[in-house]
C-alpha positions as CSV (number, residue, x, y, z in Angstrom):
1,X,-4.1,25.5,34.2
2,X,-4.8,27.2,30.9
3,X,-7.4,25.6,28.7
4,X,-6.0,23.1,26.2
5,X,-8.0,24.7,23.4
6,X,-6.2,27.9,23.7
7,X,-3.0,26.1,22.9
8,X,-4.4,24.1,20.0
9,X,-5.9,27.1,18.2
10,X,-6.3,26.6,14.5
11,X,-4.3,23.4,14.1
12,X,-7.4,21.6,12.9
13,X,-8.0,17.9,12.8
14,X,-5.1,16.9,10.7
15,X,-3.1,13.9,11.9
16,X,0.7,13.6,11.4
17,X,0.5,11.9,8.0
18,X,-1.9,14.5,6.5
19,X,0.1,17.3,8.0
20,X,3.3,15.9,6.3
21,X,1.5,15.9,3.0
22,X,-0.1,19.3,3.3
23,X,2.9,21.2,1.8
24,X,6.6,21.1,1.0
25,X,8.9,19.3,3.5
26,X,9.8,21.7,6.3
27,X,12.6,21.1,8.8
28,X,11.4,18.9,11.6
29,X,9.9,20.5,14.7
30,X,12.1,20.8,17.8
31,X,11.3,20.6,21.5
32,X,14.0,21.0,24.2
33,X,13.8,19.1,27.5
34,X,15.9,20.7,30.2
35,X,16.2,20.0,33.9
36,X,16.5,21.9,37.2
37,X,19.5,19.8,38.0
38,X,21.4,16.7,37.0
39,X,19.7,13.3,37.4
40,X,16.2,14.7,37.5
41,X,15.1,12.2,34.8
42,X,15.6,14.2,31.6
43,X,16.9,11.2,29.6
44,X,14.0,8.9,30.5
45,X,11.4,11.7,30.1
46,X,12.8,12.3,26.6
47,X,12.7,8.6,25.8
48,X,9.1,8.4,27.0
49,X,7.9,11.4,25.0
50,X,9.7,10.2,21.9
51,X,8.2,6.7,22.2
52,X,4.8,8.3,22.5
53,X,5.4,10.5,19.5
54,X,6.7,7.5,17.5
55,X,3.5,5.6,18.4
56,X,1.5,8.6,17.2
57,X,3.0,8.3,13.8
58,X,5.8,10.9,13.9
59,X,9.3,10.2,12.8
60,X,11.2,11.2,15.9
61,X,14.9,11.5,16.7
62,X,16.8,12.3,19.9
63,X,19.6,14.9,20.2
64,X,22.0,16.0,22.9
65,X,24.7,18.4,21.6
66,X,27.1,17.6,24.4
67,X,27.0,14.7,26.7
68,X,29.3,13.7,29.6
69,X,29.2,10.0,30.3
70,X,31.4,6.9,30.7
71,X,28.6,4.6,29.7
72,X,28.8,4.9,25.9
73,X,27.1,3.3,22.9
74,X,28.6,2.2,19.6
75,X,26.5,3.0,16.5
76,X,26.0,0.6,13.6
77,X,28.8,2.4,11.7
78,X,31.3,2.2,14.6
79,X,30.9,5.6,16.1
80,X,30.8,6.3,19.9
81,X,28.0,8.4,21.4
82,X,26.4,8.8,24.8
83,X,24.5,5.7,25.9
84,X,21.3,7.8,26.6
85,X,21.0,8.8,23.0
86,X,21.6,5.2,21.8
87,X,18.9,4.1,24.2
88,X,16.5,6.8,23.1
89,X,17.0,5.9,19.4
90,X,16.2,2.3,20.2
91,X,13.1,3.5,22.1
92,X,12.1,5.5,19.0
93,X,12.7,2.5,16.7
94,X,15.4,4.1,14.7
95,X,19.1,3.6,14.0
96,X,21.4,5.8,16.2
97,X,24.0,8.0,14.5
98,X,26.7,10.4,15.8
99,X,24.5,13.3,14.8
100,X,22.3,12.5,17.8
101,X,25.3,13.2,20.1
102,X,28.0,15.0,18.2
103,X,30.1,15.8,21.2
104,X,30.8,13.3,24.0
105,X,33.0,14.0,27.0
106,X,34.6,10.9,28.7
107,X,36.2,12.0,32.0
108,X,39.6,10.4,32.5
109,X,40.6,12.3,35.6
110,X,39.3,14.9,38.1
111,X,39.9,17.8,35.7
112,X,40.4,16.2,32.3
113,X,38.4,14.3,29.7
114,X,38.7,12.6,26.3
115,X,36.7,14.7,23.8
116,X,34.9,12.6,21.2
117,X,33.5,14.4,18.2
118,X,31.1,12.6,15.9
119,X,32.0,9.3,17.4
120,X,35.8,9.7,17.0
121,X,38.4,10.8,19.7
122,X,39.4,14.4,19.0
123,X,41.6,15.4,21.9
124,X,42.3,14.9,25.6
125,X,41.7,18.3,27.3
126,X,41.6,19.8,30.7
127,X,38.3,21.5,31.8
128,X,39.9,24.9,31.1
129,X,41.2,23.9,27.7
130,X,37.9,22.5,26.7
131,X,36.1,25.7,27.7
132,X,38.6,28.2,26.3
133,X,39.8,26.3,23.1
134,X,37.1,23.9,22.0
135,X,33.8,25.4,22.9
136,X,34.2,28.6,20.9
137,X,34.4,26.5,17.8
138,X,31.7,24.0,18.7
139,X,28.6,25.8,17.5
140,X,28.9,24.8,13.9
141,X,29.5,21.1,14.8
142,X,26.3,21.1,16.9
143,X,24.1,23.0,14.5
144,X,25.2,21.0,11.5
145,X,24.3,17.8,13.2
146,X,20.9,19.2,14.4
147,X,20.2,20.5,10.9
148,X,20.7,17.0,9.4
149,X,18.4,15.5,11.9
150,X,15.7,18.1,11.2
151,X,15.9,17.3,7.5
152,X,15.4,13.6,8.1
153,X,12.8,13.5,10.9
154,X,9.4,15.1,11.8
155,X,10.5,15.9,15.3
156,X,13.8,16.3,17.1
157,X,13.7,16.1,20.9
158,X,16.7,18.0,22.2
159,X,17.9,17.1,25.7
160,X,19.8,19.6,27.9
161,X,22.5,18.9,30.4
162,X,22.6,19.6,34.1
163,X,20.8,22.9,34.7
164,X,20.3,25.9,32.4
165,X,21.0,28.2,35.4
166,X,24.7,27.5,35.9
167,X,25.8,31.1,35.8
168,X,29.5,30.3,35.4
169,X,28.9,28.2,32.3
170,X,26.3,30.2,30.4
171,X,28.5,32.4,28.3
172,X,29.8,29.4,26.4
173,X,26.8,27.1,26.7
174,X,26.2,24.8,23.8
175,X,23.7,22.4,25.5
176,X,21.0,24.4,27.2
177,X,19.5,27.9,26.6
178,X,22.0,29.1,24.0
179,X,21.2,26.0,22.0
180,X,17.5,26.5,22.5
181,X,17.9,30.0,21.1
182,X,20.0,28.9,18.1
183,X,17.3,26.3,17.2
184,X,14.4,28.5,18.2
185,X,13.1,25.7,20.4
186,X,10.4,25.8,23.1
187,X,11.6,24.4,26.4
188,X,10.0,22.0,28.9
189,X,11.6,22.2,32.4
190,X,11.8,18.9,34.3
191,X,12.1,18.8,38.1
192,X,12.5,15.9,40.5
193,X,10.1,16.0,43.4
194,X,11.6,12.9,45.0
195,X,14.7,14.9,46.1
196,X,12.6,17.6,47.8
197,X,12.3,21.3,47.3
198,X,10.7,21.0,43.9
199,X,9.0,24.4,43.8
200,X,12.2,26.1,45.0
201,X,14.1,24.3,42.2
202,X,11.7,25.4,39.5
203,X,11.2,29.0,40.7
204,X,14.9,29.4,41.5
205,X,15.8,28.2,38.0
206,X,13.4,30.6,36.3
207,X,14.8,33.5,38.5
208,X,18.3,32.8,37.3
209,X,17.4,32.9,33.6
210,X,17.5,36.0,31.4
211,X,14.0,37.3,30.3
212,X,14.4,35.9,26.8
213,X,15.5,32.5,28.2
214,X,12.6,32.4,30.6
215,X,10.2,33.2,27.7
216,X,11.2,29.9,26.1
217,X,10.0,27.8,29.0
218,X,6.5,26.7,27.9
219,X,5.7,24.1,30.5
220,X,6.9,22.2,33.6
221,X,7.1,18.5,34.2
222,X,7.3,17.3,37.8
223,X,9.0,13.9,37.9
224,X,9.1,10.9,40.3
225,X,6.0,11.7,42.3
226,X,4.8,9.3,44.9
227,X,1.4,9.5,46.6
228,X,-1.9,11.3,46.1
229,X,-1.5,14.1,43.5
230,X,-4.6,15.9,44.9
231,X,-2.4,16.8,47.9
232,X,0.1,18.4,45.6
233,X,-2.6,20.5,43.7
234,X,-2.4,23.6,45.9
235,X,1.3,23.8,45.1
236,X,0.7,23.3,41.4
237,X,-1.9,26.1,41.4
238,X,0.5,28.4,43.2
239,X,3.3,27.6,40.8
240,X,1.2,28.3,37.7
241,X,-0.1,31.6,39.2
242,X,3.4,32.6,40.3
243,X,5.1,31.9,36.9
244,X,2.3,32.0,34.3
245,X,3.6,28.7,33.0
246,X,1.5,25.5,33.0
247,X,2.4,22.2,34.7
248,X,1.9,19.8,31.8
249,X,2.2,16.7,34.0
250,X,3.1,15.1,37.3
251,X,4.8,11.8,36.4
252,X,4.8,8.9,38.8
253,X,7.8,7.3,40.3
254,X,8.3,4.0,38.5
255,X,10.0,1.4,40.7
256,X,12.5,-1.1,39.1
257,X,12.4,0.5,35.7
258,X,14.6,-1.8,33.7
259,X,16.1,0.6,31.2
260,X,19.8,1.1,30.9
261,X,21.2,4.0,32.9
262,X,23.7,6.5,31.6
263,X,25.7,7.3,34.7
264,X,27.1,5.2,37.5
265,X,25.5,7.6,40.0
266,X,22.6,5.1,39.8
267,X,24.9,2.7,41.7
268,X,25.2,5.0,44.7
269,X,23.7,3.5,47.7
270,X,23.7,-0.1,46.4
271,X,24.9,-2.5,49.0
272,X,28.1,-4.4,48.6
273,X,26.9,-7.3,50.7
274,X,24.5,-10.1,49.7
275,X,21.3,-10.2,51.7
276,X,21.5,-13.0,54.2
277,X,17.9,-13.9,53.5
278,X,18.4,-14.1,49.7
279,X,16.9,-17.2,48.2
280,X,19.0,-16.8,45.0
281,X,21.7,-19.4,44.6
282,X,24.3,-17.5,42.5
283,X,26.3,-14.6,43.8
284,X,28.1,-12.4,41.3
285,X,30.3,-9.5,42.5
286,X,31.3,-6.6,40.2
287,X,34.1,-4.4,41.5
288,X,33.1,-0.8,41.2
289,X,36.2,1.2,40.7
290,X,36.1,5.0,40.4
291,X,36.1,5.1,36.6
292,X,33.8,2.2,35.9
293,X,32.3,2.3,32.4
294,X,29.5,0.5,30.6
295,X,28.3,-1.2,33.8
296,X,25.0,-1.8,31.9
297,X,26.8,-4.8,30.6
298,X,25.6,-6.6,33.7
299,X,22.0,-5.4,33.7
300,X,20.6,-8.8,32.4
301,X,22.2,-10.7,35.2
302,X,20.1,-8.6,37.7
303,X,17.0,-9.9,36.1
304,X,17.9,-13.6,36.3
305,X,15.7,-15.4,39.0
306,X,18.7,-17.3,40.5
307,X,21.3,-14.5,40.5
308,X,22.3,-11.8,43.0
309,X,24.4,-9.1,41.3
310,X,26.2,-6.7,43.6
311,X,28.7,-3.9,43.2
312,X,31.5,-3.8,45.7
313,X,33.9,-0.9,46.4
314,X,36.1,-2.3,49.2
315,X,37.9,-5.6,49.6
316,X,35.9,-6.2,52.9
317,X,32.7,-6.3,50.9
318,X,33.9,-8.9,48.4
319,X,33.5,-12.1,50.4
320,X,33.5,-15.4,48.4
321,X,31.1,-14.9,45.5
322,X,30.7,-17.5,42.8
323,X,32.1,-15.1,40.2
324,X,34.2,-11.9,40.5
325,X,33.9,-9.5,37.5
326,X,36.3,-6.7,36.7
327,X,34.3,-4.4,34.5
328,X,35.2,-1.8,31.9
329,X,37.0,1.4,32.9
330,X,38.0,4.7,31.3
331,X,41.5,4.5,32.8
332,X,42.7,1.0,33.2
333,X,46.0,1.8,34.9
334,X,44.5,4.3,37.4
335,X,41.7,1.9,38.4
336,X,44.2,-1.0,38.7
337,X,46.1,1.2,41.1
338,X,42.8,1.8,43.0
339,X,42.4,-2.0,43.3
340,X,45.8,-2.3,44.8
341,X,45.2,0.6,47.2
342,X,42.0,-1.1,48.4
343,X,43.6,-4.5,48.9
344,X,41.5,-6.2,46.2
345,X,44.3,-8.4,44.6
346,X,44.8,-10.3,47.9
347,X,41.1,-10.5,48.5
348,X,40.5,-11.9,45.0
349,X,43.3,-14.5,45.5
350,X,41.8,-15.6,48.8
351,X,38.3,-15.9,47.2
352,X,39.7,-18.1,44.4
353,X,41.5,-20.3,46.9
354,X,38.4,-20.7,49.0
355,X,35.8,-21.6,46.4
356,X,35.1,-18.7,44.1
357,X,34.5,-20.4,40.7
358,X,35.6,-17.7,38.3
359,X,37.3,-14.4,37.8
360,X,36.3,-12.6,34.7
361,X,37.3,-9.3,33.1
362,X,35.5,-7.2,30.5
363,X,37.4,-4.6,28.4
364,X,39.5,-2.7,30.9
365,X,39.0,-5.5,33.4
366,X,40.3,-7.9,30.8
367,X,43.4,-5.8,30.3
368,X,44.0,-5.8,34.1
369,X,44.1,-9.7,34.1
370,X,47.3,-9.6,32.0
371,X,51.0,-9.3,32.8
372,X,51.7,-5.7,31.8
373,X,50.0,-2.4,30.8
374,X,52.2,-0.4,28.4
375,X,51.5,3.3,27.7
376,X,54.2,4.4,25.3
377,X,52.3,7.5,24.0
378,X,50.9,8.6,27.4
379,X,47.4,7.9,26.4
380,X,46.2,7.1,29.9
381,X,48.9,8.8,31.9
382,X,50.7,12.1,32.1
383,X,54.0,10.4,31.1
384,X,54.8,7.3,29.0
385,X,55.4,4.3,31.1
386,X,54.2,0.8,32.1
387,X,52.7,-1.0,35.0
388,X,52.2,-4.5,36.2
389,X,48.9,-6.3,35.7
390,X,47.4,-8.9,38.0
391,X,49.2,-11.7,36.1
392,X,46.3,-14.2,35.7
393,X,46.6,-14.3,31.9
394,X,49.8,-14.3,29.7
395,X,48.8,-11.0,28.0
396,X,50.2,-7.5,27.7
397,X,48.2,-4.5,26.5
398,X,49.6,-1.4,24.8
399,X,47.5,1.7,24.8
400,X,47.6,3.3,21.4
401,X,46.3,6.6,20.0
402,X,43.8,4.7,17.8
403,X,40.5,3.8,19.4
404,X,38.6,0.7,18.4
405,X,34.8,1.2,18.3
406,X,33.0,-1.6,16.4
407,X,30.0,-3.9,16.6
408,X,30.9,-7.6,16.2
409,X,29.2,-11.0,16.0
410,X,30.3,-14.6,15.9
411,X,30.2,-17.7,18.1
412,X,32.1,-19.7,20.6
413,X,35.6,-20.8,19.7
414,X,36.0,-24.5,19.0
415,X,37.8,-25.3,22.2
416,X,36.6,-22.5,24.3
417,X,37.3,-22.7,28.1
418,X,33.9,-21.3,29.3
419,X,32.1,-23.6,31.6
420,X,28.7,-23.8,29.9
421,X,25.7,-26.1,30.5
422,X,24.9,-28.3,27.5
423,X,21.2,-28.2,28.5
424,X,20.5,-24.5,28.5
425,X,17.7,-23.6,26.2
426,X,18.1,-26.9,24.5
427,X,21.2,-25.5,22.7
428,X,24.7,-27.0,22.9
429,X,27.5,-24.6,23.7
430,X,29.2,-25.3,20.4
431,X,26.5,-23.5,18.5
432,X,25.7,-20.6,20.8
433,X,25.9,-17.2,18.9
434,X,27.5,-14.1,20.4
435,X,27.2,-10.4,19.5
436,X,28.5,-7.3,21.2
437,X,30.5,-4.2,20.7
438,X,34.1,-3.1,21.5
439,X,35.3,0.3,22.8
440,X,38.9,0.4,23.8
441,X,42.2,2.1,23.1
442,X,44.4,-0.9,23.9
443,X,45.8,-3.6,21.7
444,X,46.3,-6.9,23.6
445,X,49.1,-9.4,22.8
446,X,49.1,-13.1,23.9
447,X,52.6,-14.2,24.9
448,X,51.9,-17.9,25.5
449,X,49.0,-19.2,23.4
450,X,49.5,-22.7,24.5
451,X,48.6,-22.0,28.1
452,X,45.2,-20.4,27.3
453,X,42.2,-20.9,25.0
454,X,40.3,-18.4,22.9
455,X,36.8,-17.7,23.9
456,X,35.1,-16.6,20.7
457,X,35.5,-16.6,17.0
458,X,34.2,-13.4,15.4
459,X,33.5,-12.4,11.8
460,X,36.4,-10.2,10.6
461,X,37.0,-8.3,7.3
462,X,36.5,-10.3,4.1
463,X,35.1,-13.2,6.0
464,X,38.2,-13.7,8.1
465,X,37.7,-15.6,11.4
466,X,39.1,-13.6,14.3
467,X,39.8,-15.0,17.7
468,X,38.6,-12.9,20.6
469,X,39.2,-13.2,24.4
470,X,41.3,-15.6,26.3
471,X,40.8,-17.9,29.3
472,X,42.8,-20.4,31.3
473,X,42.2,-24.0,30.2
474,X,40.3,-24.8,33.4
475,X,37.9,-22.0,32.7
476,X,38.4,-20.3,36.1
477,X,39.9,-17.0,34.7
478,X,38.8,-15.4,31.4
479,X,38.5,-12.1,29.8
480,X,37.0,-10.4,26.7
481,X,36.7,-7.0,25.0
482,X,33.0,-7.7,24.3
483,X,30.6,-5.3,25.9
484,X,27.0,-6.6,25.8
485,X,28.2,-10.2,26.3
486,X,25.5,-11.0,28.9
487,X,22.7,-9.6,26.6
488,X,23.1,-12.8,24.6
489,X,20.3,-14.7,26.1
490,X,21.3,-18.3,25.3
491,X,25.0,-17.7,26.3
492,X,24.0,-15.9,29.5
493,X,21.7,-18.7,30.7
494,X,24.1,-21.4,29.6
495,X,27.0,-19.8,31.5
496,X,24.8,-19.4,34.7
497,X,23.7,-23.0,34.3
498,X,27.3,-24.0,34.2
499,X,27.8,-22.3,37.6
500,X,24.7,-24.1,38.9
501,X,26.0,-27.4,37.8
502,X,29.3,-26.8,39.6
503,X,27.3,-26.3,42.8
504,X,25.2,-29.4,42.2
505,X,22.1,-27.4,41.2
506,X,19.6,-28.2,38.5
507,X,20.0,-26.0,35.4
508,X,17.1,-23.6,34.6
509,X,15.5,-23.3,31.2
510,X,15.3,-20.0,29.3
511,X,14.1,-17.2,31.6
512,X,13.7,-14.1,29.5
513,X,14.7,-12.2,26.4
514,X,16.8,-9.1,27.1
515,X,15.6,-7.5,23.9
516,X,11.9,-8.2,24.6
517,X,12.3,-7.0,28.2
518,X,13.7,-3.7,27.0
519,X,10.8,-3.2,24.6
520,X,8.3,-4.0,27.3
521,X,10.0,-1.4,29.6
522,X,10.0,1.2,26.9
523,X,6.2,0.8,26.6
524,X,5.7,0.7,30.3
525,X,7.5,4.0,30.6
526,X,5.7,5.6,27.7
527,X,2.3,4.3,28.9
528,X,2.9,5.8,32.4
529,X,4.0,9.2,31.0
530,X,1.2,9.4,28.4
531,X,-1.4,8.8,31.1
532,X,0.0,11.7,33.2
533,X,1.2,14.2,30.6
534,X,-0.9,16.6,28.6
535,X,0.3,15.6,25.1
536,X,-2.3,17.7,23.4
537,X,-0.8,20.9,24.9
538,X,2.7,19.6,24.3
539,X,2.0,19.1,20.5
540,X,0.4,22.5,20.3
541,X,3.4,24.1,21.9
542,X,5.4,22.6,19.0
543,X,2.8,23.7,16.4
544,X,1.9,20.1,15.5
545,X,-1.4,18.2,15.4
546,X,-1.6,15.3,17.7
547,X,-2.4,14.2,21.2
548,X,-5.8,12.9,20.5
549,X,-7.6,16.2,19.7
C-alpha cells in the first residue's frame, strides 16, 4: 500500500477550522462512493464516513442524484426523498432537504415508477419513457442541487447506485461515473466480500470502465469482512499490484446493526414463523406484500424485549399472532389483490375469531381496512375504477393526483379506542404525545362516525385540531396514516403493555429510547469504520486536512 505521506503532500497541519478561514469560501469538496453491485453497503459506508467527518469538524452533507426506493423520508418542509439520504443527514446532524436526493423513483409496477422531483410527484413513467424522455433533461436538476449543497457545506458525499459498469445504462447515466465527471469527484469503490468473489467484482468493474472513468477510482473499500484479515492480505497485495489503486480499508461485518434500511431486500430470508423456543410473550405479524413500503415503521418493535416481530408472505405462515399489521404499500389496490390471491382475508378472519387481539393498518394497510378503494383518475391503475376493501372500518379511500407529504404531531384523541396500559412509563394514555409523518395519495372518508372512534388529534393549520385514524370501539381493529408511530417511545410501550395486560402479563417499564438507540448505532458504525479505514489518505484524496495527521 502506498505510503500515506505521499498522499498528504503539502497539506500541512491545518485543521478543518483553520483551513476554512485560510481564504475565500470555495465550493465544498466532493467524494463519490460507488459500489461493485447493489446492496454492497454504499449507504451505510457513506453514513459512517460522513459521521466521522462531522465529528472531525467538517460540515458534511449526503447526496444521491437518483434513488430508487419504496422506503422514503419526509423532510421538515414536507418533501419526499429516499430514506437513505434522510438517515445520512440525521447521522451527520443536519436537516435533510430535497437537494440531497433530487430525483426519487418509486416503483409502482414491474416496468413503471412514480418519478418524484425535489420531493414532489412529477410523473408516472415506464422504464423506457424515463430513460428516453426524462433522463436527457435531468442533468440540470442534479447539478443545481449538488451546487447548492457545495455552497452550504464543506464536504458533500455523493453516493452512486448499483454498479458503474452497467453497460446498457452508461450513455444516460446521472448517478455514477457521468456524475463523477460532471462534479470532478474522486471515487471510492465499495465491494461486499460476504457475497463472495470480491476480487473478481473489483477487477471486473474496473475492466468495464473507460480509461478516464477508471482514473477517477482512488481507492477500494472491502465491506462486511468476517475473520482474520491477515489471511486476506495476500489478496489485498495482489489487488493493489494488479490495479495500482490502494485498499483504504477492510471493514468488519457488524451484526445486528440497528440503522434503518432503505430497501425491503433486507427482509429476504426472514422467517415467517415464530421460533418455538422464543421466550418473548408478544407475537406481532406484519404482512409482507410485494410493494411493501416504509417497513422501518416497525423497527422499534424488534428491539422490545418481550416482542417477536415477523414478516409473513403466505397465509400459512400467519398463525394466530397477538397483532396482525397491514403495512404501507406503493400500490394499495394491487397489494390488496395479492392478499386475496394468497388467502389472507380468510386467514385474518380466523385469527381474529380464535384469539388474535388486534388487526392494525398503517397508510396503505389502513386504506385496505375500509369498504372501498376508488381510483377515478387512474392513479394506481391503468384505467379508472374501484375495488372492494376488507370491510373492517366504514371508510372509503379515493386516490387523487395530489400527494400528501407532511410531518405531524399531536396526541391521543379524547375517547381513543387504543387499548393502552395506564402504567406504562408512569404516563396515563390521555397525555401521551404522538409524532410521525404522512406519505399518501389517497383521501379517506368516514361514512359512519358513530360506529368508530378517532385515534389521534393532530395540530392542523392555524391551530386547528384535526382527527386522524379510526378504530372500532372495542379497539380490535384500527388504522392510521401515521408512519413512525412506533418510534414514539411512551405510546409504543403503553400499547405493548395493553397487549400484555390482555394476556394477564405484568406491564414492563420503559425499555429504550428509539432516538437514543439510533444515535448509539450511528456512533457504533462510525467507530468501527474509523478504526479500519485510512481516513488520512481519504482526506488527502479530497485535498483536505484531517484524519489525525
